[in-house]
Every structure is written in C-alpha cells, then in structure tokens.
N, C-alpha and C positions, 0 to 999 in steps of 0.2 A: 446757406451756401453760395459760394462765390458763383457769379454768373459764368457760365461756361457750357461745353458740349462734350458729348462722349458718346462711346460705342458699346452696344451690348454685344458681347461675344462670349459664350461659355468656353471655358478652358479645353473642355473636350472637343470643341469645334476647331481648334488650332490645326495647322497641318502638322504630320508627323510621319516618319516612316514605318511606325509601327502601330498603326490602325486608330489611333485616337490621340487627341490633343494633350499635352503633358505641360510641365513647368520647365521645360528646356529651352533650347536656344530661339525655338519659334515663339514661345512666350515673351522672351526678352526682344526679339525683332518685332513683336507686335506693339511692345512699348514704344519702341523707337518710332514706329509707323504713327501711333497715336500722338507722340509728340511733334513729329513732321507736320501731321494734318492740324496741329495747333489745338488739338483736343485736351481736356483737363481730367476726363473720367473715363475709366475702364469699369463698364458693369458686367459682372459675371453671375452665373447661375450658381445655386448651393454647392459647394464643394465636398460635401459628406460622402461616406460610402453608400453605393447604390444598392438596391435590392431588386426582386423581382419586377420586371417591367422597365427597369433601367432610369427610373424617374429621380432626378435629383432631390425631388420634393418628399420621397419615400426613402429614409436613410435608416441605416442601422444603428446611428448615433447622431446626437446634436453637437457632439464635441469634435468627433474623430474627422480625418482627412480621407478623401479618396484614393485609395492605393492606385488606382487606373491612372491617377495624375503623375505619379513619380515618373520622373524621366529615366530612361533606361540608358541613354548616352551619357549622362552624368555619372551613373554607377559604373559604367564601362570605365570612364576616365578615373574613378577612384579605385579600380582594380577590383570591384566586387562581381563583375561581370566581364565575360569574353565577347568580343564581337560575334565570333562564330556561333556562341550558344544563343545569342539573341535572334541571328539570322536564320537559326535552324527550324524557327516557328513560321507559321503562315499567319500574317497580320491582316490579311484581306487585300483586295486587288482595287478597291475604290477610294480614291483620295478625297471623294466629296461626302463619304459615308462611314459611320463606324458600325462594324459588325460586332455587336456586343457578344454574342455566342462564343465567336473566335477569342475575343479577348479575355472573356472569363475563364476559357479552356487554357488559354496560353500564359497570361499575364503572372499568375500566382506561382506557376511552375518557374518561371524565369525569376521572380524575385525570391523563391526560395533558395536558388542557387546563390544568389546575392547574400542571403542572411547566413547562408554556410560559411561564407569567407568572411563575414563581418565579425570585428571584434566586440564580443557581447560584454567584455569586462572594460571597455572604454569609459573613462570618467564622464565625457559628455553624454554617453548613453544613459548611465546611471544618474546623472542629474537630471536628465529629461524624464526619465521615469518617475523620480521622486517628486519633480515639480508637478507633473500632470498626474499624479496617482490618483486623485478625486475621482476622475472619470475613466483613466486608462486602464486601470485594475479590471472595473467591470465589463469595459468595452473588449477587452483583450481575452477575458474570460469567455465572455459571450460569443465572441467570433470562434473561439477554439472548441467551444460546446456545440456551436451551431454545425461546424464541420464535422464533428465527432458524430452528430445526429443526422448527417447525410443532408445537411442544409434545411431541416425542418425548423419552423418558428418555434419559439420557447413554450407555447401552449402545448405542443405536443411531445414535450422532453417527459423524462420519468419524473415522478412526483418530488424527489428529493432535489432535483435541480430546478424544476419549474418553481418550487416554492422555496428555493434558496436555503435549503436546510444546511446549518453550518457543517455538519460532519460528512455530508455528501459533497459539499463544494470543496472543503479540504482534501478529500479522497481524488476529486477530479483536477484539483489545482497542481497535484503532485504527479498525477497520471498524464495530465496534458502539459507539463512544465515547459517543454520545449516549443510546443505550438503556441502557447500563451507569449512566449518571448518573442516568436515571429511576429504575432500583430503588434507588439510593442515596436518592435523593430522598423516595421511598416510606418507607424505613426511618426516615429523619430525621423526617418528620412521624409516622409512628406512635408512635416513642419520645417525642416532644414532646407528643403528646397524652396517651400513657399515663402519662408522669411527672406531668402535671397531675392527672390522675385519681387516681392512687396517693396523691399529696399531698393531696389533698382528702378522700380517704377516712381517711387516717392523722390529720389533723386533727380528723375527727369520730370518732375512737375505733373506727374500722373496719380491721381487718387483712386483707389480701388473701391468700388460700390459693391458690397457683398450682397447676397440675396439669402434670407433665412425664412423657411416655413414657420408659420404660426404653430401648427401642430407638429407633433413626431409620429412615426410610424409605430403600429402595434407591435411589429416584428422589429425590436430594436432592444438595445441594452438599456435605454433609457426607462423604458416601461417595465423591463424585467428586474432591473435593480431598484426602481422606485414605484412599486406599484400603488402605494397608498396615495401617491400623488394624483392619480387618475381614477375616473369613475368607471370602476370594474365590478364585477360581482365575485363571490367566493372563489370561483374558478379561475379568476383572472381575465374572463371575457368582458369586453364591452357590451352594456345593455343599450346604450345609446352611442352614436358615432358622428364624427363632424361632417360637414357638407355645407351646401348652399341650396336655396330654394328655386323652384322654376323662375326662369326669366326669359327674356325676349330671344336668348340663344338656347335656351335647353326647356322643353315642355315638362321633362321630369326632374328638373333640378340635377345636382351634382351630389351623389354619396361618396365620398372619399374613403371612409372606413377608419380614419384615425380616431384613436381614443380621445375623450373629452378630459380636460384638467379638472381636478376637484379643486376650483378658484378658492373656495372657502377653506380648505386644508393648506393650500399654498400660503395664504395670506397669514397663517398662524406663525410661520417663522419669517415674514416679510419677503415672501417670494424668493426663497434663498437660491432654489435650483434655477428660476430666471436670472437670478443676479449672476450666477457661474456662467450661465450659457450666454449671457450678454457680455459679461467680461472676456470670455474666451473669444468670442466672435469680434469684440472689439479689438482685440490684439491682431486678429486676422485681416480686417477690413478697416478702411478709414471711414467709411460711412456705410450704414445697414439699412437696407430696405426690408421691411417687415411684410411678409407676404400675408393676404388676407387680414389686415388691420382691422377690418370690420369687427372680427371676433373679439378683439379686446374690449368693445363698447357693448356689443350684443353678439352672441354666438347662436349658430343653429344646431339644434340637436336633432338627430334622426333616429328612430327605432332601428337596432341594428339587424333585426331580422326582415326589415323591409328591403325590397328590391330598388327601390328609388327613393328620391328625397321630397317627395309630395306631401308627406304625413309629419314632417317636422316641425319644430316650433322654435321660436326666439326665446332666449333666455339673457338675463343680464350678465355682462361680463364684469372683469375686474376693473376696467376704466382706469381712473387717475391714479389710482392706488397703484397699479403696475406702472404707469407710463412714468410717474414720479421716481420710482425704483430705478427704472432704466436710465433716466437722465441722472440720476445721482452717481450711478454706475459707470456711465460713459461720457459724461459731461455733454455740452449743447452742441447742435449743428452736427450730429452724428447719426440721425434717423431720417428716413423715407417712409412714409406710410402708404402702402398700397391700399387705397380706399375705393377702389373699384366695385361693380356689383351693384346688388339690390339697394337703393337709396335707404339709409338708416339715419334719421335726424341726429342720433346719439353721437354717431361717428363724427358728424361735423362739428359738434359742440366740443368734443374731446380734442379734435385737431386743433381748433381754435385756442383751447386751453393750453396745449402743449407747444404750439407754435411750430410744429412739424410739418414740413412740405407733404401735400398730397400729390396725386398723379392725374394727368389729362392724356387722352389718347386721341390723335387726329382722325383715326380710323372711325371712330364713333361720332363725329363731329358733322358730317355732312347728310344729315336725315331730312333736311329743308326747314327745320326749325331755327329760326335765328336766335332764340334765346337757349339754344343747346350750350351746356356748361363747357363742353370741350371746344367750342369755337374760340379762336384766340380774343375776340374783341369783347368776350364775356369773362375774361380772366380779370378778377378784382385785384389781384396784385401780384407781384413776381414771386412769391413764395410758394413755387410749384416746380414739378418736375414733368416734362413733356415728353412724350413718346409718339412716333408714329403708330407703333404697335409693340406688344410685348411678345415674349415666347409663346403665349396662348392663343395669340392672334394670326390671322393669315398675313401673309405679306401684303404690302401695299398693292403690288402688281396683281396678285391673286384675288384680294378682296374686290377689286374693281373691275376685274377681267370680263365678267359677265354681266355688268350692271347695263341697262339700256340707255340710250340717249335720253329717255325722258327721266329716268331714275338720276342720271349725272347732270341734269341741267342746272340744278342748285350749285354743286361744286364747281362746274365749269365757270358759272358767273362769279361765285366767291373768289375762285383762284384766277380769274381772268385769262382762262386758256380755252382751247376749242378741240383738243384731240385726247385721246386715252393715254397715248404714249408720253404726254407731259405730265400725267397725274404725279408719278412718284416725286420728282424734283420740286414740282409746285408745293406739294403736300409738306415735304421735309423743309423747303424755304420758309414756308408759313411758321413752321414751329420755330426754326431758328430766328426768325424776325419777331418772334412774340416777346411778352415782358417777361415769361418765365425764367426763373434764374438757372435752370439747367434743362436742357435739350439732349435726350439720348435716343440714337437710332439703332436699330439691330443692322448688323453687317449685311443680312440678307436684302434689306431694303436699300441700302447705300450701294449694293451691287445691282438692284432692280430686278431680283430674282422672283419667280413666281412660288406657288405653293409648294412645288416640289421640294423648295427649302424651307417648308414651315417646321418650326421646331417642335411643336406640341399640338396635338388636338385632344382637349380635355376630355375625360372620360373614355378614352380609348387607350389601348395597350397593345405593344408589339411593333409599332412603326414610327414611334416618337424618340426624340432627343438624339437623333442620328446624324443630322446635318453637320458637315464640317466645310470650312473655307479651304481653297486648294491655293497652291503656290502661285504668285502672280495674278491671282484674282482682281485685285486692285490696279487698273490701268493708270498711267500717268494721268490721263485726261480726267479720270474720276478723282483721283487724288488732289488734282488741283481745283475741281469743283468743290470738294469738302473743305479743303483748306481756305477756299476763297469765302464760303459761307460763314466759317468760323471768324475770320478777320472782318468781314462786311459787318457782322452784327454783335461785335465786341464780345465774341464767345472766347 
C-alpha cells in the first residue's frame, strides 16, 4: 500500500438532518475534507444491513448494503420523495448520536413511499436485478419473509420456509411479490448511491478501505440459503459458535454466537461462496480489511450451550488455500489483515506468506516493555497499518484518563512529554512518524474526545455504534495540525 494517512469514520457517523449518516452531500463533503487534509484513505465500518443490536458486524447479508445509508435528499431530488413527507417524521434531536429505534420505525416507511413512485419497469433496475441475482433473490426473499414473520429469525419460521421447501417458497414468492420487489429496490438505490460516492472519492485521490467480518450472522440470508456451508445440526442450529478465548481484556473471552464455516465442505468447490463475497466487496472498496483474520489460520469454537468462551478450543482454519483464492479474485495490494488478539504463531506465518499488511495499535504499546510489538521502534518493516485505536477500543483520551503518574511514567519518557493533555497529539504524531506504510486515526481521536464518543464496547448490546460527528467539529486549528502531520511525515 502507498505510504499515506487516513481517517476511520463510519458512514453512519456523518452529519445528517435525518438522524443517521448517509451517502449524501455530507459524505461527499467528507471526501473533500480528506483531500484538504492531505489524507489518502477513508476507512469505513461494514456497510451491510444491520440486525438486533445495530452492530455492522452482525448483518442480514454478506452482500447487501444497509438501507439506512440511502440518502433521502437524493431521493427528493429524483422526485421519489416529497420534502414534507420526510420532514413529517421525528429523526431525533441529538446531532452527535444515532437513535436507532427512531430510525428503524421511520426509515422504512419513508423508503416505501419512494418505492411506490419508482418506475419498477425501468431497464436500469431490471439490469441490476439480473446482474446481482445470485445473492439478491435470496436476500430480498429473506427480508420479505422476515417482515411477514414479525422480525423473527429463520429458525423460528414454519418448516417449509425454514427448510426452503420448493413448493412453499414458490407460494410465498407470489404472495410477497411486491414486498420482495421493495427489498430489491432498496439495494438498487444503495448501490447506485454508493458507486457515485466511491467514484467521487477515487477522483479526489481517496481510496476507501472497507471492513468485512470474517463470520456472518446466524440470522442472515447467507446461512438460510446455504445451510450446508456451515456447521449446523439437522434443525439448522449451530452446535458450536465463533468467538475468542479469555485474554487480558476479558476473563470469560468473547462468545459472538456466529455459526462456524464448514471449511472442508467449502474447499470442495474452491471456496466459491467466499470467491463471490470477495468479488462483491472488491467492487465496493479499494482495499478490504478482514476482521478477525486469526480465524483463517486457526479458529476458536465454543459450545453453543455455554454462556461464555472459556471452554472453547482451537481448530485448524483453511489458511493458504483461502488466501490464495482471495488473491486470485482481487489481485494484489487489496487486503489488510486484522491480526490482533491472542498470539497464534500460524497467523504470523500465514501473513508472511501472503505479504498482506497486519495491524499495530498504539494504545497497546505503553505497558513498559520496550520489546512490545506495538512500539514503533520494533516495527521490522513498513508493511503495516497503524492505528491509535480501533472502533473496539477506548479513545486515546478515555484510555489514559484515569492512569496514575506511575503508570504513565514510561509513556511520558517515550513520548518526551510531561502532561496528560499532551498525550493524544503525541501518540498520533508518533504513529505518523513511524515507518508503517499506512496510519489510520479515528475521527474521535483527532477531535480528542473521551469515551463518551467510544464506538463499541465488545460483548455489550444497546449502547454501541451510535456516535456521530457534528457539523463544524473540526476547527481550522485542528485541520492545520492534521494537514501538517501528513505533509511533515510524507503521508
């Protein structure tokens, strides 16, 4: 990857008058901001449709886009919506936070109005549906059936639908014809708007780094449509699920609940499902960060009945067979491997073979151990992506806020500073000055915000993924500092 800097900001975190960030004018304005700040990368969180808990890492589809991101002002300009219709809904009062309950209850009603005015016989729409049919048919059917079932997951549907009986599916395909078309319309509009935004970013010298979870959600069209690719019992329920073992941050580990892939079965057709997934995401993004890359080399399986991850075990993953297929599908210099977490030697070996860059986190660096791999003087080459912290971490300000002078002594000496207020800029400056090819900073850290702006606290539900940046948050002084860091360190 070209030496450069970037900002991590979820699309949902952009300003918007309608409660959540979208692919509208503020997204284009953010691209302009990145270019002005001499940045080369915009990293986003996963952009798939979210389910209960609103986590972008638990999506109804590994291929579809999130309807929440469809910009309503663009639909108004196209004559599909009226301004008074949109203004008739309550989108929330806080510009720094998403109210997902309000969005859920309002957004689809508004989008239904747009669908009713949409020309369903347009050639562009028909062409899109034909081109994307391999995943679009199952996804649209799944979402229509899910609505019909009151939002329940597919394991609780009637037997014929749960087990994809041909006659039952045909009956519901006719019964829910209009609803299925609605979900196709949403995807058509999502991809239309995304492609415009990505083209604009690329034209302005900005590459978009996308983030994809290694695993998919049990409550998804992917598992419902391709049950044989996952380790499930005869009723479609997982016996073992994904997660990670206990570590310094969690005594119980993390039990995510995602079904595990049947890697042996996937290998029989050359990982065709993964090939389709990577090809689809390769069109969406310039570079793809694979979350929990450890699971490609060794994956952790937890008994589904357990309440925590303590009794899980390590298993051999697909390794080089999968990474070779990904490289053939995407070409080179397209992947970032999120290799954080429990040290697994097989991961280091696999990364060395692929040549893909791994990650370093500045928040993990200052434990007093001069051999700590996250300290910049221990970076053995530049093939790295360095973060102050990711969406799963505290902000810089939040992380160091309650540390004692004794705990901070090593950090103060290393950064050549004396006051806590100087920590954020010193940490980010150190990352910028490192040999790492790419440095990415969260917008929250660039704004020097505390943990009130934290994006996610792993293993919790209900308070995450809500933070938004407000209009005018970046002062001219802050812009000058960021721009200077990029220019000073040849980023």
